[in-house]
A tleap script that builds the chain and sets N, CA, C and O, in Angstrom:
source leaprc.protein.ff14SB
mol = sequence {
  NMET ALA LEU MET ARG MET TRP ILE LEU ALA
  ALA LEU ALA LEU LEU ALA ALA LEU PRO VAL
  HIE ALA GLU VAL THR LEU GLU GLU ASP GLY
  TRP ASN ALA PRO GLU GLY PRO VAL ALA ALA
  ALA ARG HIE PRO ALA LEU ASN ALA VAL LEU
  SER GLU TYR VAL GLY ALA SER GLY ALA ARG
  VAL GLU LEU ALA HIE ASP GLY GLU SER ALA
  GLY THR ALA TRP ALA ARG GLU VAL ARG ASP
  TRP LEU VAL VAL LEU GLY ILE PRO GLY SER
  ARG ILE TRP THR GLU ALA GLY GLY ALA GLU
  PRO GLY THR LEU ARG LEU ALA VAL ARG PRO
  GLY GLY ALA GLU CARG
}
set mol.1.N position { 0.981 -1.454 0.019 }
set mol.1.CA position { -0.214 0.074 0.047 }
set mol.1.C position { 0.854 1.104 -0.096 }
set mol.1.O position { 0.786 2.049 -0.882 }
set mol.2.N position { 1.766 0.880 0.651 }
set mol.2.CA position { 2.846 1.726 1.151 }
set mol.2.C position { 3.456 2.463 -0.236 }
set mol.2.O position { 3.462 3.692 -0.314 }
set mol.3.N position { 3.937 1.663 -1.257 }
set mol.3.CA position { 4.591 1.920 -2.365 }
set mol.3.C position { 3.542 2.378 -3.644 }
set mol.3.O position { 4.056 3.045 -4.541 }
set mol.4.N position { 1.930 2.002 -3.762 }
set mol.4.CA position { 1.309 2.191 -4.284 }
set mol.4.C position { 1.152 3.974 -4.166 }
set mol.4.O position { 1.033 4.818 -5.054 }
set mol.5.N position { 1.215 4.108 -2.586 }
set mol.5.CA position { 0.789 5.194 -2.512 }
set mol.5.C position { 2.270 6.191 -2.952 }
set mol.5.O position { 2.186 7.313 -3.450 }
set mol.6.N position { 3.314 5.624 -2.698 }
set mol.6.CA position { 4.615 6.257 -3.278 }
set mol.6.C position { 4.398 6.475 -5.057 }
set mol.6.O position { 4.221 7.619 -5.475 }
set mol.7.N position { 4.421 5.581 -5.792 }
set mol.7.CA position { 4.013 5.813 -7.180 }
set mol.7.C position { 3.014 6.739 -7.162 }
set mol.7.O position { 3.541 7.805 -7.480 }
set mol.8.N position { 1.608 6.934 -6.917 }
set mol.8.CA position { 1.130 7.509 -7.442 }
set mol.8.C position { 1.515 8.964 -7.033 }
set mol.8.O position { 1.525 9.772 -7.962 }
set mol.9.N position { 1.790 9.363 -5.959 }
set mol.9.CA position { 2.430 10.702 -5.487 }
set mol.9.C position { 3.791 10.549 -6.631 }
set mol.9.O position { 3.403 11.273 -7.549 }
set mol.10.N position { 4.873 10.113 -6.964 }
set mol.10.CA position { 5.480 10.646 -8.175 }
set mol.10.C position { 4.484 10.552 -9.513 }
set mol.10.O position { 4.817 11.216 -10.494 }
set mol.11.N position { 3.964 10.207 -9.539 }
set mol.11.CA position { 2.847 10.525 -10.927 }
set mol.11.C position { 2.789 12.006 -10.888 }
set mol.11.O position { 3.045 12.839 -11.758 }
set mol.12.N position { 2.286 12.153 -9.347 }
set mol.12.CA position { 1.313 13.474 -9.564 }
set mol.12.C position { 2.713 14.196 -9.477 }
set mol.12.O position { 2.463 15.078 -10.298 }
set mol.13.N position { 3.580 14.373 -9.208 }
set mol.13.CA position { 4.534 15.096 -9.301 }
set mol.13.C position { 5.248 15.455 -10.556 }
set mol.13.O position { 5.578 16.576 -10.943 }
set mol.14.N position { 5.435 14.228 -11.155 }
set mol.14.CA position { 5.578 14.683 -13.196 }
set mol.14.C position { 4.682 15.191 -13.701 }
set mol.14.O position { 5.001 15.926 -14.636 }
set mol.15.N position { 2.930 15.076 -13.339 }
set mol.15.CA position { 2.577 15.748 -14.136 }
set mol.15.C position { 2.421 17.358 -13.991 }
set mol.15.O position { 2.172 18.046 -14.981 }
set mol.16.N position { 2.550 17.798 -12.966 }
set mol.16.CA position { 2.948 19.054 -11.959 }
set mol.16.C position { 4.274 19.967 -13.109 }
set mol.16.O position { 4.375 21.110 -13.553 }
set mol.17.N position { 5.088 18.700 -13.208 }
set mol.17.CA position { 6.562 19.290 -13.830 }
set mol.17.C position { 6.363 19.442 -15.863 }
set mol.17.O position { 7.184 19.642 -16.758 }
set mol.18.N position { 4.894 19.226 -15.850 }
set mol.18.CA position { 4.700 18.712 -17.802 }
set mol.18.C position { 5.259 20.328 -17.713 }
set mol.18.O position { 5.757 20.856 -16.718 }
set mol.19.N position { 5.046 20.906 -18.950 }
set mol.19.CA position { 5.559 21.748 -19.285 }
set mol.19.C position { 4.367 22.486 -19.898 }
set mol.19.O position { 3.441 21.980 -20.532 }
set mol.20.N position { 4.611 24.156 -19.504 }
set mol.20.CA position { 2.992 25.059 -20.157 }
set mol.20.C position { 2.859 25.305 -21.306 }
set mol.20.O position { 3.751 25.966 -21.839 }
set mol.21.N position { 1.862 24.926 -21.997 }
set mol.21.CA position { 2.280 25.164 -23.958 }
set mol.21.C position { 2.046 26.776 -23.960 }
set mol.21.O position { 2.751 27.407 -24.748 }
set mol.22.N position { 1.050 27.563 -23.090 }
set mol.22.CA position { 1.221 29.206 -22.994 }
set mol.22.C position { 0.567 29.345 -22.001 }
set mol.22.O position { -0.422 28.833 -21.477 }
set mol.23.N position { 1.689 30.589 -21.698 }
set mol.23.CA position { 0.711 31.444 -20.173 }
set mol.23.C position { 0.835 32.513 -20.764 }
set mol.23.O position { 1.791 32.846 -21.464 }
set mol.24.N position { -0.222 33.191 -20.499 }
set mol.24.CA position { -0.835 34.636 -20.299 }
set mol.24.C position { -1.439 35.296 -19.367 }
set mol.24.O position { -2.489 34.909 -18.853 }
set mol.25.N position { -0.787 36.442 -19.033 }
set mol.25.CA position { -1.037 37.522 -17.820 }
set mol.25.C position { -1.866 38.458 -18.713 }
set mol.25.O position { -1.393 39.048 -19.685 }
set mol.26.N position { -3.376 38.561 -18.229 }
set mol.26.CA position { -3.878 39.579 -18.100 }
set mol.26.C position { -4.211 40.804 -17.247 }
set mol.26.O position { -4.591 40.654 -16.086 }
set mol.27.N position { -4.092 41.861 -17.732 }
set mol.27.CA position { -3.772 43.010 -16.128 }
set mol.27.C position { -4.946 44.120 -16.567 }
set mol.27.O position { -5.128 44.894 -17.506 }
set mol.28.N position { -5.725 43.691 -15.174 }
set mol.28.CA position { -6.850 44.508 -15.269 }
set mol.28.C position { -7.760 46.035 -15.685 }
set mol.28.O position { -8.918 46.452 -15.706 }
set mol.29.N position { -5.806 46.672 -16.099 }
set mol.29.CA position { -6.359 48.031 -16.560 }
set mol.29.C position { -6.578 47.931 -17.836 }
set mol.29.O position { -7.406 48.668 -18.371 }
set mol.30.N position { -5.775 46.872 -18.643 }
set mol.30.CA position { -5.571 47.154 -19.710 }
set mol.30.C position { -6.800 45.974 -20.389 }
set mol.30.O position { -6.677 45.566 -21.544 }
set mol.31.N position { -7.777 45.597 -19.628 }
set mol.31.CA position { -8.807 44.820 -20.148 }
set mol.31.C position { -9.928 45.189 -20.816 }
set mol.31.O position { -10.849 45.548 -20.081 }
set mol.32.N position { -10.113 45.210 -21.856 }
set mol.32.CA position { -11.344 45.629 -22.858 }
set mol.32.C position { -12.420 44.691 -23.634 }
set mol.32.O position { -12.672 44.239 -24.751 }
set mol.33.N position { -12.993 44.704 -21.980 }
set mol.33.CA position { -13.856 43.473 -22.975 }
set mol.33.C position { -14.628 43.392 -24.317 }
set mol.33.O position { -15.480 44.219 -24.642 }
set mol.34.N position { -14.226 42.230 -25.140 }
set mol.34.CA position { -14.587 42.625 -26.400 }
set mol.34.C position { -16.025 42.713 -26.721 }
set mol.34.O position { -16.668 42.243 -25.783 }
set mol.35.N position { -16.814 43.148 -27.722 }
set mol.35.CA position { -17.415 43.561 -28.857 }
set mol.35.C position { -18.758 42.382 -28.940 }
set mol.35.O position { -19.938 42.567 -28.641 }
set mol.36.N position { -18.179 41.308 -29.385 }
set mol.36.CA position { -18.268 39.939 -30.149 }
set mol.36.C position { -17.454 39.395 -30.188 }
set mol.36.O position { -16.453 39.880 -29.659 }
set mol.37.N position { -17.350 38.059 -30.825 }
set mol.37.CA position { -16.936 36.832 -30.844 }
set mol.37.C position { -15.506 37.260 -31.887 }
set mol.37.O position { -14.398 36.731 -31.792 }
set mol.38.N position { -15.925 38.427 -32.936 }
set mol.38.CA position { -14.672 38.272 -33.978 }
set mol.38.C position { -13.751 39.263 -33.175 }
set mol.38.O position { -12.556 39.185 -33.461 }
set mol.39.N position { -14.073 40.088 -32.316 }
set mol.39.CA position { -13.696 41.077 -31.605 }
set mol.39.C position { -12.667 40.201 -30.472 }
set mol.39.O position { -11.485 40.504 -30.312 }
set mol.40.N position { -13.410 38.974 -29.669 }
set mol.40.CA position { -12.533 38.175 -28.917 }
set mol.40.C position { -11.498 37.514 -29.783 }
set mol.40.O position { -10.296 37.519 -29.520 }
set mol.41.N position { -11.990 36.999 -30.733 }
set mol.41.CA position { -11.317 36.207 -31.537 }
set mol.41.C position { -9.777 37.219 -31.414 }
set mol.41.O position { -8.704 36.855 -30.935 }
set mol.42.N position { -10.047 38.264 -31.884 }
set mol.42.CA position { -8.954 38.940 -32.442 }
set mol.42.C position { -8.008 39.624 -31.123 }
set mol.42.O position { -6.858 39.951 -31.417 }
set mol.43.N position { -8.485 39.848 -29.647 }
set mol.43.CA position { -7.814 39.917 -28.520 }
set mol.43.C position { -6.405 39.232 -28.369 }
set mol.43.O position { -6.469 38.017 -28.555 }
set mol.44.N position { -5.540 39.560 -28.168 }
set mol.44.CA position { -4.137 38.639 -28.498 }
set mol.44.C position { -4.587 37.909 -27.304 }
set mol.44.O position { -5.375 36.988 -27.517 }
set mol.45.N position { -4.263 38.127 -26.172 }
set mol.45.CA position { -4.207 36.933 -25.272 }
set mol.45.C position { -5.401 35.857 -25.368 }
set mol.45.O position { -5.319 34.660 -25.094 }
set mol.46.N position { -6.227 36.375 -25.700 }
set mol.46.CA position { -7.357 35.310 -25.452 }
set mol.46.C position { -7.254 34.313 -27.152 }
set mol.46.O position { -7.799 33.291 -27.570 }
set mol.47.N position { -6.230 35.323 -27.728 }
set mol.47.CA position { -6.249 34.097 -29.053 }
set mol.47.C position { -4.914 33.566 -29.134 }
set mol.47.O position { -4.801 32.622 -29.916 }
set mol.48.N position { -4.221 33.807 -28.730 }
set mol.48.CA position { -2.336 33.049 -27.543 }
set mol.48.C position { -3.056 31.663 -27.322 }
set mol.48.O position { -2.661 30.552 -27.676 }
set mol.49.N position { -4.434 32.065 -26.518 }
set mol.49.CA position { -4.619 30.714 -26.108 }
set mol.49.C position { -5.476 29.950 -26.473 }
set mol.49.O position { -5.511 28.879 -25.867 }
set mol.50.N position { -6.470 30.168 -27.557 }
set mol.50.CA position { -7.629 29.759 -28.185 }
set mol.50.C position { -6.553 29.011 -29.511 }
set mol.50.O position { -6.958 28.154 -30.297 }
set mol.51.N position { -5.183 29.569 -29.496 }
set mol.51.CA position { -4.238 28.477 -31.068 }
set mol.51.C position { -3.625 28.132 -30.225 }
set mol.51.O position { -3.238 27.040 -30.639 }
set mol.52.N position { -2.982 28.336 -28.727 }
set mol.52.CA position { -2.104 27.175 -28.338 }
set mol.52.C position { -3.332 25.727 -28.477 }
set mol.52.O position { -3.216 24.867 -29.350 }
set mol.53.N position { -4.352 25.729 -27.520 }
set mol.53.CA position { -5.758 25.218 -27.415 }
set mol.53.C position { -5.075 24.439 -28.219 }
set mol.53.O position { -4.073 23.737 -28.079 }
set mol.54.N position { -6.389 24.887 -29.816 }
set mol.54.CA position { -5.856 23.919 -31.011 }
set mol.54.C position { -5.119 23.227 -31.153 }
set mol.54.O position { -5.569 22.171 -30.709 }
set mol.55.N position { -4.101 23.070 -31.543 }
set mol.55.CA position { -2.601 23.266 -30.897 }
set mol.55.C position { -2.130 21.800 -30.611 }
set mol.55.O position { -1.430 21.019 -31.256 }
set mol.56.N position { -3.062 21.678 -28.861 }
set mol.56.CA position { -2.500 20.647 -28.283 }
set mol.56.C position { -3.770 19.500 -28.110 }
set mol.56.O position { -4.824 19.787 -27.543 }
set mol.57.N position { -3.528 18.371 -28.605 }
set mol.57.CA position { -4.669 17.398 -28.002 }
set mol.57.C position { -4.918 17.210 -26.962 }
set mol.57.O position { -3.980 16.795 -26.280 }
set mol.58.N position { -6.100 17.374 -26.354 }
set mol.58.CA position { -6.810 16.906 -25.212 }
set mol.58.C position { -6.216 17.970 -23.902 }
set mol.58.O position { -6.177 17.725 -22.696 }
set mol.59.N position { -5.712 19.432 -24.769 }
set mol.59.CA position { -4.844 20.373 -23.591 }
set mol.59.C position { -6.380 20.825 -22.708 }
set mol.59.O position { -7.564 20.777 -23.041 }
set mol.60.N position { -5.918 21.114 -21.887 }
set mol.60.CA position { -7.206 22.216 -20.453 }
set mol.60.C position { -6.313 23.791 -20.418 }
set mol.60.O position { -5.156 24.190 -20.552 }
set mol.61.N position { -7.872 24.417 -20.110 }
set mol.61.CA position { -6.708 26.354 -19.738 }
set mol.61.C position { -7.129 25.924 -18.675 }
set mol.61.O position { -7.911 25.015 -18.399 }
set mol.62.N position { -6.172 27.120 -17.680 }
set mol.62.CA position { -6.157 26.722 -16.323 }
set mol.62.C position { -6.012 28.665 -16.469 }
set mol.62.O position { -5.217 29.312 -17.151 }
set mol.63.N position { -7.395 29.282 -15.301 }
set mol.63.CA position { -7.401 30.123 -15.179 }
set mol.63.C position { -7.564 30.862 -14.346 }
set mol.63.O position { -8.680 31.340 -14.140 }
set mol.64.N position { -6.460 31.187 -13.595 }
set mol.64.CA position { -6.580 31.676 -12.046 }
set mol.64.C position { -6.634 33.475 -11.864 }
set mol.64.O position { -6.339 34.401 -12.619 }
set mol.65.N position { -7.225 33.384 -10.311 }
set mol.65.CA position { -7.735 34.973 -10.428 }
set mol.65.C position { -7.732 35.457 -8.616 }
set mol.65.O position { -7.690 34.729 -7.624 }
set mol.66.N position { -7.775 36.509 -8.693 }
set mol.66.CA position { -7.597 36.592 -7.187 }
set mol.66.C position { -8.314 36.170 -6.141 }
set mol.66.O position { -7.938 36.432 -4.999 }
set mol.67.N position { -9.849 35.205 -6.474 }
set mol.67.CA position { -10.074 34.866 -5.578 }
set mol.67.C position { -11.480 35.583 -4.972 }
set mol.67.O position { -12.402 35.098 -4.317 }
set mol.68.N position { -11.195 37.216 -5.577 }
set mol.68.CA position { -12.094 37.888 -4.851 }
set mol.68.C position { -13.100 38.368 -5.923 }
set mol.68.O position { -12.871 38.246 -7.126 }
set mol.69.N position { -14.247 38.931 -5.413 }
set mol.69.CA position { -15.677 38.997 -6.040 }
set mol.69.C position { -15.748 39.372 -7.768 }
set mol.69.O position { -16.527 39.047 -8.664 }
set mol.70.N position { -14.258 40.396 -7.696 }
set mol.70.CA position { -14.361 41.376 -8.741 }
set mol.70.C position { -13.614 40.570 -9.834 }
set mol.70.O position { -13.735 40.677 -11.054 }
set mol.71.N position { -12.483 39.398 -8.829 }
set mol.71.CA position { -11.511 38.939 -9.736 }
set mol.71.C position { -12.179 37.396 -10.426 }
set mol.71.O position { -11.810 36.691 -11.365 }
set mol.72.N position { -13.253 37.307 -9.510 }
set mol.72.CA position { -14.239 35.943 -9.867 }
set mol.72.C position { -15.004 36.547 -11.069 }
set mol.72.O position { -15.052 35.896 -12.113 }
set mol.73.N position { -15.455 37.456 -11.003 }
set mol.73.CA position { -16.448 37.756 -11.368 }
set mol.73.C position { -15.674 38.108 -13.224 }
set mol.73.O position { -16.202 37.926 -14.321 }
set mol.74.N position { -14.653 38.505 -12.965 }
set mol.74.CA position { -13.529 38.977 -14.594 }
set mol.74.C position { -13.173 37.219 -14.660 }
set mol.74.O position { -12.997 36.945 -15.847 }
set mol.75.N position { -13.079 36.479 -14.141 }
set mol.75.CA position { -12.831 35.229 -14.254 }
set mol.75.C position { -13.931 34.689 -15.764 }
set mol.75.O position { -13.777 34.665 -16.986 }
set mol.76.N position { -14.944 34.349 -14.870 }
set mol.76.CA position { -16.267 34.128 -15.656 }
set mol.76.C position { -16.972 35.042 -16.639 }
set mol.76.O position { -17.934 34.529 -17.212 }
set mol.77.N position { -16.627 36.517 -16.997 }
set mol.77.CA position { -16.645 36.884 -18.243 }
set mol.77.C position { -15.496 36.101 -19.070 }
set mol.77.O position { -15.839 35.615 -20.148 }
set mol.78.N position { -14.093 35.936 -18.623 }
set mol.78.CA position { -13.269 35.825 -19.440 }
set mol.78.C position { -13.195 34.017 -19.956 }
set mol.78.O position { -12.489 33.508 -20.826 }
set mol.79.N position { -14.208 33.374 -19.039 }
set mol.79.CA position { -14.332 32.551 -19.287 }
set mol.79.C position { -15.555 31.792 -20.443 }
set mol.79.O position { -15.433 30.754 -21.093 }
set mol.80.N position { -16.463 32.548 -20.396 }
set mol.80.CA position { -17.295 32.543 -21.241 }
set mol.80.C position { -16.509 33.151 -22.144 }
set mol.80.O position { -16.574 32.016 -22.616 }
set mol.81.N position { -15.668 33.934 -23.043 }
set mol.81.CA position { -15.331 34.528 -23.850 }
set mol.81.C position { -14.622 33.057 -24.576 }
set mol.81.O position { -15.017 32.544 -25.623 }
set mol.82.N position { -13.499 32.565 -23.723 }
set mol.82.CA position { -13.673 30.724 -24.634 }
set mol.82.C position { -13.814 30.185 -24.814 }
set mol.82.O position { -13.258 29.450 -25.630 }
set mol.83.N position { -15.169 29.982 -23.894 }
set mol.83.CA position { -16.234 29.221 -24.476 }
set mol.83.C position { -16.833 29.341 -25.950 }
set mol.83.O position { -16.773 28.515 -26.861 }
set mol.84.N position { -17.408 30.565 -25.929 }
set mol.84.CA position { -17.729 31.652 -27.392 }
set mol.84.C position { -16.494 31.095 -28.344 }
set mol.84.O position { -16.712 30.267 -29.228 }
set mol.85.N position { -15.450 31.519 -28.132 }
set mol.85.CA position { -14.203 30.892 -29.030 }
set mol.85.C position { -14.099 29.038 -29.399 }
set mol.85.O position { -13.370 28.486 -30.223 }
set mol.86.N position { -14.782 28.617 -28.759 }
set mol.86.CA position { -15.023 27.105 -29.127 }
set mol.86.C position { -13.692 26.212 -28.126 }
set mol.86.O position { -12.869 25.403 -28.553 }
set mol.87.N position { -13.843 26.633 -26.943 }
set mol.87.CA position { -12.687 25.741 -25.653 }
set mol.87.C position { -14.288 24.996 -25.320 }
set mol.87.O position { -15.246 25.681 -25.677 }
set mol.88.N position { -14.502 24.071 -24.870 }
set mol.88.CA position { -15.377 23.178 -24.095 }
set mol.88.C position { -15.646 23.821 -23.533 }
set mol.88.O position { -15.150 24.780 -24.125 }
set mol.89.N position { -16.487 24.561 -22.035 }
set mol.89.CA position { -16.139 24.588 -20.579 }
set mol.89.C position { -15.783 24.098 -19.254 }
set mol.89.O position { -15.589 24.626 -18.159 }
set mol.90.N position { -15.748 22.237 -19.982 }
set mol.90.CA position { -15.608 21.488 -18.875 }
set mol.90.C position { -13.259 21.249 -19.114 }
set mol.90.O position { -12.361 20.877 -18.358 }
set mol.91.N position { -13.323 21.735 -20.552 }
set mol.91.CA position { -11.728 21.930 -20.850 }
set mol.91.C position { -11.043 23.258 -20.018 }
set mol.91.O position { -9.830 23.336 -20.216 }
set mol.92.N position { -11.676 24.457 -19.004 }
set mol.92.CA position { -11.478 25.332 -18.247 }
set mol.92.C position { -11.544 24.887 -17.338 }
set mol.92.O position { -12.605 24.326 -17.063 }
set mol.93.N position { -10.111 24.888 -16.065 }
set mol.93.CA position { -10.588 24.784 -14.850 }
set mol.93.C position { -9.729 26.445 -13.914 }
set mol.93.O position { -8.596 26.923 -13.973 }
set mol.94.N position { -10.455 26.669 -13.474 }
set mol.94.CA position { -10.546 27.895 -12.753 }
set mol.94.C position { -9.865 27.830 -11.102 }
set mol.94.O position { -9.925 26.802 -10.428 }
set mol.95.N position { -9.439 28.683 -10.778 }
set mol.95.CA position { -8.451 28.869 -9.537 }
set mol.95.C position { -8.245 29.957 -8.938 }
set mol.95.O position { -7.346 30.797 -8.907 }
set mol.96.N position { -9.245 29.798 -8.458 }
set mol.96.CA position { -9.155 31.013 -6.850 }
set mol.96.C position { -7.869 31.072 -6.353 }
set mol.96.O position { -7.180 30.124 -5.976 }
set mol.97.N position { -7.562 32.349 -6.378 }
set mol.97.CA position { -6.161 32.578 -5.260 }
set mol.97.C position { -4.783 32.345 -6.381 }
set mol.97.O position { -3.624 32.679 -6.131 }
set mol.98.N position { -5.118 31.892 -7.256 }
set mol.98.CA position { -3.942 31.587 -8.189 }
set mol.98.C position { -3.167 32.492 -8.847 }
set mol.98.O position { -2.086 32.201 -9.361 }
set mol.99.N position { -3.948 34.201 -8.863 }
set mol.99.CA position { -3.188 35.371 -9.106 }
set mol.99.C position { -3.216 36.353 -8.585 }
set mol.99.O position { -4.335 36.603 -8.135 }
set mol.100.N position { -2.521 37.057 -8.417 }
set mol.100.CA position { -2.639 38.677 -8.250 }
set mol.100.C position { -3.618 39.214 -8.272 }
set mol.100.O position { -4.574 38.935 -8.995 }
set mol.101.N position { -3.524 40.326 -7.256 }
set mol.101.CA position { -5.234 41.203 -7.657 }
set mol.101.C position { -5.082 42.199 -9.221 }
set mol.101.O position { -4.253 42.966 -9.710 }
set mol.102.N position { -6.034 41.796 -9.484 }
set mol.102.CA position { -6.074 42.672 -11.014 }
set mol.102.C position { -5.437 42.051 -12.406 }
set mol.102.O position { -5.330 42.340 -13.598 }
set mol.103.N position { -5.162 41.239 -11.679 }
set mol.103.CA position { -4.511 40.179 -12.964 }
set mol.103.C position { -5.098 39.156 -12.517 }
set mol.103.O position { -5.564 38.907 -11.405 }
set mol.104.N position { -5.006 38.120 -14.205 }
set mol.104.CA position { -6.073 36.910 -14.430 }
set mol.104.C position { -4.755 35.858 -15.156 }
set mol.104.O position { -3.917 36.341 -15.918 }
set mol.105.N position { -4.765 34.384 -14.762 }
set mol.105.CA position { -3.481 34.193 -15.157 }
set mol.105.C position { -4.181 32.831 -16.272 }
set mol.105.O position { -5.258 32.289 -16.022 }
set mol.106.N position { -3.239 32.441 -17.586 }
set mol.106.CA position { -4.766 31.574 -18.211 }
set mol.106.C position { -3.679 31.072 -18.855 }
set mol.106.O position { -2.945 31.819 -19.502 }
set mol.107.N position { -3.476 29.879 -18.761 }
set mol.107.CA position { -2.263 28.941 -19.342 }
set mol.107.C position { -3.058 27.394 -20.034 }
set mol.107.O position { -4.216 27.042 -19.806 }
set mol.108.N position { -2.330 26.871 -20.659 }
set mol.108.CA position { -2.611 26.208 -21.571 }
set mol.108.C position { -1.599 24.866 -21.140 }
set mol.108.O position { -0.408 24.732 -21.420 }
set mol.109.N position { -2.347 24.075 -20.487 }
set mol.109.CA position { -1.599 22.915 -20.318 }
set mol.109.C position { -1.794 21.596 -21.344 }
set mol.109.O position { -2.675 21.585 -22.203 }
set mol.110.N position { -0.658 20.259 -21.094 }
set mol.110.CA position { -1.352 18.426 -21.702 }
set mol.110.C position { -2.876 18.220 -20.970 }
set mol.110.O position { -3.197 18.796 -19.930 }
set mol.111.N position { -3.581 17.464 -21.579 }
set mol.111.CA position { -3.900 16.967 -20.529 }
set mol.111.C position { -4.620 17.309 -19.694 }
set mol.111.O position { -4.478 18.516 -19.498 }
set mol.112.N position { -5.835 16.577 -18.653 }
set mol.112.CA position { -6.041 16.121 -16.999 }
set mol.112.C position { -7.209 16.228 -17.585 }
set mol.112.O position { -7.578 16.871 -18.568 }
set mol.113.N position { -7.850 15.384 -16.720 }
set mol.113.CA position { -9.340 15.376 -16.952 }
set mol.113.C position { -10.564 16.675 -16.785 }
set mol.113.O position { -10.684 17.650 -16.044 }
set mol.114.N position { -11.382 16.057 -17.942 }
set mol.114.CA position { -12.761 17.018 -17.366 }
set mol.114.C position { -13.196 17.770 -15.999 }
set mol.114.O position { -13.135 17.339 -14.848 }
set mol.115.N position { -13.593 18.859 -16.407 }
set mol.115.CA position { -14.381 19.531 -14.829 }
set mol.115.C position { -15.664 19.280 -15.080 }
set mol.115.O position { -16.525 19.585 -14.255 }
savepdb mol mol.pdb
quit
Protein backbone atom coordinates (compact mmCIF):
# COMPACT_ATOMS: atom_id res chain seq x y z
CA UNK A 1 0.00 0.00 0.00
CA UNK A 2 2.82 2.41 0.86
CA UNK A 3 4.55 1.58 -2.43
CA UNK A 4 1.37 2.36 -4.37
CA UNK A 5 1.01 5.67 -2.53
CA UNK A 6 4.62 6.51 -3.38
CA UNK A 7 4.01 5.75 -7.09
CA UNK A 8 0.89 7.94 -7.10
CA UNK A 9 2.79 10.82 -5.51
CA UNK A 10 5.62 10.41 -8.03
CA UNK A 11 3.12 10.44 -10.92
CA UNK A 12 1.46 13.58 -9.57
CA UNK A 13 4.83 15.27 -9.24
CA UNK A 14 5.63 14.42 -12.87
CA UNK A 15 2.28 15.78 -14.03
CA UNK A 16 2.86 19.02 -12.16
CA UNK A 17 6.23 19.34 -13.88
CA UNK A 18 4.76 19.07 -17.39
CA UNK A 19 5.51 22.13 -19.46
CA UNK A 20 3.01 24.91 -19.93
CA UNK A 21 2.19 25.29 -23.60
CA UNK A 22 1.21 28.93 -23.25
CA UNK A 23 0.81 31.27 -20.32
CA UNK A 24 -0.73 34.71 -20.57
CA UNK A 25 -1.32 37.28 -17.85
CA UNK A 26 -4.13 39.78 -18.27
CA UNK A 27 -3.98 43.06 -16.40
CA UNK A 28 -7.28 44.56 -15.26
CA UNK A 29 -6.19 48.03 -16.38
CA UNK A 30 -5.57 46.80 -19.92
CA UNK A 31 -8.70 44.65 -20.31
CA UNK A 32 -11.40 45.91 -22.60
CA UNK A 33 -14.21 43.40 -22.97
CA UNK A 34 -14.58 42.35 -26.60
CA UNK A 35 -17.69 43.62 -28.36
CA UNK A 36 -18.36 40.31 -30.07
CA UNK A 37 -16.88 36.98 -31.15
CA UNK A 38 -14.74 38.48 -33.93
CA UNK A 39 -13.22 41.02 -31.55
CA UNK A 40 -12.70 38.25 -28.97
CA UNK A 41 -10.87 36.12 -31.53
CA UNK A 42 -8.63 39.09 -32.33
CA UNK A 43 -7.84 39.86 -28.68
CA UNK A 44 -4.13 39.01 -28.32
CA UNK A 45 -4.43 37.08 -25.04
CA UNK A 46 -7.58 35.16 -26.00
CA UNK A 47 -6.15 34.41 -29.44
CA UNK A 48 -2.88 33.10 -27.96
CA UNK A 49 -4.74 30.78 -25.58
CA UNK A 50 -7.12 29.59 -28.30
CA UNK A 51 -4.27 28.94 -30.76
CA UNK A 52 -2.31 26.92 -28.21
CA UNK A 53 -5.39 25.00 -27.11
CA UNK A 54 -6.30 24.03 -30.67
CA UNK A 55 -2.74 22.90 -31.35
CA UNK A 56 -2.48 20.72 -28.23
CA UNK A 57 -4.62 17.61 -28.33
CA UNK A 58 -6.41 16.97 -25.05
CA UNK A 59 -5.19 20.20 -23.48
CA UNK A 60 -6.90 22.14 -20.74
CA UNK A 61 -6.93 25.84 -19.91
CA UNK A 62 -6.20 26.99 -16.38
CA UNK A 63 -7.73 30.34 -15.49
CA UNK A 64 -6.41 31.72 -12.21
CA UNK A 65 -7.79 34.79 -10.45
CA UNK A 66 -7.34 36.46 -7.08
CA UNK A 67 -10.46 34.90 -5.50
CA UNK A 68 -12.13 38.21 -4.69
CA UNK A 69 -15.61 38.93 -6.05
CA UNK A 70 -14.37 41.27 -8.81
CA UNK A 71 -11.68 38.77 -9.86
CA UNK A 72 -14.22 35.95 -9.87
CA UNK A 73 -16.61 37.95 -12.07
CA UNK A 74 -13.81 38.90 -14.46
CA UNK A 75 -12.60 35.28 -14.65
CA UNK A 76 -16.18 34.20 -15.43
CA UNK A 77 -16.36 36.79 -18.23
CA UNK A 78 -13.06 35.64 -19.77
CA UNK A 79 -14.12 31.99 -19.41
CA UNK A 80 -17.37 32.79 -21.23
CA UNK A 81 -15.40 34.33 -24.10
CA UNK A 82 -13.17 31.25 -24.33
CA UNK A 83 -16.29 29.07 -24.53
CA UNK A 84 -17.73 31.32 -27.26
CA UNK A 85 -14.45 30.83 -29.16
CA UNK A 86 -14.88 27.06 -29.00
CA UNK A 87 -13.07 25.81 -25.90
CA UNK A 88 -15.43 23.50 -23.99
CA UNK A 89 -16.24 24.78 -20.53
CA UNK A 90 -15.30 21.38 -19.11
CA UNK A 91 -11.72 21.95 -20.36
CA UNK A 92 -11.37 25.29 -18.54
CA UNK A 93 -10.31 24.99 -14.90
CA UNK A 94 -10.61 28.02 -12.68
CA UNK A 95 -8.36 28.56 -9.68
CA UNK A 96 -9.33 31.08 -7.00
CA UNK A 97 -6.33 32.64 -5.32
CA UNK A 98 -3.94 31.66 -8.09
CA UNK A 99 -3.21 35.18 -9.34
CA UNK A 100 -2.36 38.58 -7.93
CA UNK A 101 -5.16 41.13 -7.46
CA UNK A 102 -5.99 42.89 -10.71
CA UNK A 103 -4.63 40.07 -12.87
CA UNK A 104 -5.80 36.86 -14.47
CA UNK A 105 -3.39 34.10 -15.40
CA UNK A 106 -4.32 31.82 -18.29
CA UNK A 107 -2.25 28.73 -19.03
CA UNK A 108 -2.71 25.97 -21.59
CA UNK A 109 -1.51 22.68 -20.15
CA UNK A 110 -1.40 19.19 -21.59
CA UNK A 111 -4.00 16.60 -20.59
CA UNK A 112 -6.08 16.47 -17.49
CA UNK A 113 -9.55 15.21 -16.78
CA UNK A 114 -12.58 17.30 -17.61
CA UNK A 115 -14.33 19.20 -14.84
